[in-house]
N, C-alpha and C positions, 0 to 999 in steps of 0.2 A: 503493500500501499503506499509506503513511503516512497518508493521509487517511483510509483505512478504519479504521486503527488509531486515529485521533484521533476517530471518530465512535463507535467502540465504548466508548472511554475516557468519551466525555461521556455516551453513554446510560447507561453503569454508574454513573456518578456522578451521574445523576438518578434512581436507582431509589429507589423508597420504602423507609422504614427496614423494613418488615415483610419486605422480600426478603433482608434481612440476618438476623443473629442477633437474636433478640427483643429483645436490650438494643442492639443497633444497633452492630455492628462496623464501622469505617471500612474502606474497601476498600485504601488504601495501607498502612495499618497494622494489622496483624489483632489486635494484642495492645492497641489502643486503644479504648475505648468511647466514644461519645458519648449514648447513652441509658444510663440506669442505672434500679435496681429502683424509685426514687421517680418515675420519669417514664413508668411504663406508663400507656397509654392510659386503661384501664378503672381506674385504682386511684390516682387523684391525691389522696389523702389531704390532703395538704398544701395544697390549694387552699382559698383564704380569700375569699369573694365580697365580705366588709366591706371588704378591701383593693381587691380588683379593681372593685369598683362604687363604693365610697365613699371610697377612698384612706384608711382607717383602719389602724394599725399597732398591733401590741400594744405597751404600755407595760412595760419591765423593771422587776421589783421590785429595788430595791437597799437593803442593810442595812449599817451598820456592823459590823465582824465583829471579835470577840475569838478569840485562841487560847491554848489550854490543854494543858499536857502532862500525861498521866496515863497509867495501866497498867490491865491487868486479868490474872486468872489464867487460864492455859489447862493444865489439869492441874497439874504441879510448874514449869510455866514462866510468868515475869511478862512478860507482851507489851507494851511501850511503845507509845504510841499520842498522836496529836494528836486535839484535839477543836476543831471550828471552830464558832462559833456567832454569831447575831445578837447585839449588845451591848446590846441592850434587856432582855435577862433572861426576855422570854416564851418560851412553849412554842412548839416547830415540830417539823414532821416530821423524821423521822431518816433518815440516809443513811450506809451504811458505804461508803467508798471505799478501795478495794483497788489498791493500787500494784502495777506489773508488775516485770520483770526489774530494771530501773533501779534501783529502790528508792524512798524517798523523800529527797528533797534540795531545795534550793532552787527548783528549777524545777518540779517533780512536785508540791510541797505547795501551788502556786498553784492546782491544781485544786481542792481540798476547801475551801480557801478561797473560791474563785468560787462554788462550790455554796452555802457558807454565806451568802454575799450574797444570793443568790437567796431565802433565808429558810427554811434547813434546819439541824438540828443534824447535823454530819457527824464521825464518828468514822474517822479514818486509822491503821490499826494498822502496826507497823513490823515485818513479820514476819521480815525479815532479821536485822535486830538482835537480835529475840529469840532467834535460833535460830544465831546466830554465822555467819551466810550473808554472804560477801563480794557486794559489787553485782555486779550482771550474772552471775549463775550460769548455768552451761550446764545442769547436773542439776537436778532436781527433787525435793523432799523432801516426799511426800505429808503429812508433819506439820502443814505450814503450812495445809492446808486444813482441819484441825480448828482452828488457831487463829484462822481467818478465820470459821469457823463461830460459835466462841465469842464473837468479836467482836460478830457479830449479836446475840446472846442479850445482850450485857453493855451495847450501845448502847440497847436497849430498858428499861436500868434507871435510865440518866440522867434526872434529875429535869426537865431541859428538854425532853424529847421527849414529843411529842404523839402518841396513838394507840398502837394496840398491834402495829403491824407498821412494819417500815422497807423501804427499798429499797436495792439495790447499784449502784454506779458503779464502774468499773474501767476501765484500759486493759491491754494487751498480756498477759503472762502473768496478772496480775491477773483477766482474763477466766475461764481455766482455773481460778483457784483458787475464784473466786466460784462458778461451774458446779459444780465438785465439791462445795464446802460447801451449795448448795442441793439437789444430785440425792443425792451420797452421803451427805452428813450430815442430809439432810432437812429443812433450813431453809425450802424452798420451802412447806412443809406446814403452818407455822405462824407463822414469825416474819417472812417474806419477802412482798413483793406485788408486786414487778418487779425486772427485772435490766436494766441500762443496761451497755455496753461498747464502749470506743473502739478500732478495731483488735485484737480479742482473739485470743490464741491459743487457738484451739478444739480442740488436740491435746495428749494428754499430752507433755510438752517431751523425755522419755527414749524416745519411740517412735521406730522407723526412719525413715530420710530419705522413702522411698515413703510411709509413713503421715503424715508432715507434709505432704505435698504433696497426695495424691488422697483422703486420708481425714479424718475428724475424730472426736474423742472421742465414744463410744456414749453418754456421758451427756446429750450435748446435745439428743438425740432426747426426753429424758424431763423437758427443762424445760417447766413446765407454766404457769409465771408469764408475765405480758407482758414481751416482749423488744425492746429498741431496742438497734441496732449502728450504729455510724460507723466509715467507713474512707476514706481518700483514693485517688483515681485512681491515684496513683503507688505505692501499699503494693506489699510485694514480692509476688510472683507466689504463694509457697507459702503466703503469710498469706491473702490476700484469695479464695484459691479455695475453701479450706476454710469460710470466712464465708460465701460465696455458697452452698456446699451446705447448710450448718446453716439459714441462712434458707430456702432452697426446701424443704427438710425440713420445717421447723416450717409454714411456708403449707400445704403438702399435707396435713398432719396437723390443719389448720384451728385452729392456735395464734394467740394474738394477738402477731404479730411484724412489725418493721419494719427497714429496712436502708436508709441514706443513704449513698450514695457521693459524697463531694465532689469536683468537678473541680480539676484543678491543684495538687493537695496531696499528701503523701506523709504517712508516719508521723511523728507528734509533732507534728502541726500545731498541738495545743492547748497547748503547752509550748515550742515552737523558740524559742529567745533571739533577742533585737534583733538580733544582728550576722547571723543567717541569715535571721531571719523576713520573710516575704513578705504582701504585701498578701491574697492568697488564702489564705494560714494565719491570717489574721486574722478575715476573713471567716467560714471554715469554723469555727473556734473558738467564735465569739460566736453563732453559729448553732446548733452543738451544743448550747452550754450553754444557749440559752432553749429547745431543744425539750427538753433533759433535765429541765428545770425544770417544764415543762409537763406533761410524761408522769410524771413521779413523784409530781408534786401530783395529777394527775387519778387514778392507782391506789392513792393514799393517801387519797383522798376529801376532797382539798382543792380548794377552786376556783381 
């Protein structure tokens, strides 16, 4: 009996990936995937013949960055913000970086600085400070969605910004805030050319728990600009399930959407501090930053 059982296990272990879930669940741990959306056989958009055949790698763009404190009006409220831009004073494409539930601090401010170093003018509004909201809020105040939308308009008025459209980059709850700004406040119709988000919260934070796990915000179906999302293999289940649903829905609708899942990392891989940072975190963060820069430049008409 033991020999038969062993043979059956060996046979099962040798089955091709197609016999399992399309993204390839492992047989011993059904919640772990070893194939992800970017690995689908028919859609390896990341494939690079120049690298594979000739060994050539993309060269990163690097700029010295300066940071300025600034503010803009949203109704009767003054919204404080940071502007990060290349030091040379030239014009560059614009990005609005929207913080998540953590807010803006010494760790999350590294993200807009790194974006600016790629050759962008980045506006990072502090929505929590503007509305006297404590760090890590549980509840969601819809008024901040309008504040973010106003920031998108304001960014385009800065003299260093090139072009008549910008893109948004966000993480966690910032994904929901920018989603609402684009759809509900109609910023995707004029000001915004693309939407990028790291492990975004794609549900109303005030929705009931089952909605957080099994549903996503209906506004996501109305995202019409190109989208790029990232999350780690070890992201929380109630977060990555709606992200996957949104990705699949947008894809079915024929929208320009991409989802990258990084093996070996979880939430916060782009800003986890040194004492807990892993090699996998660093690889994922650098790759995501390079892909974000290329994605944004392409959709803002840059080379």
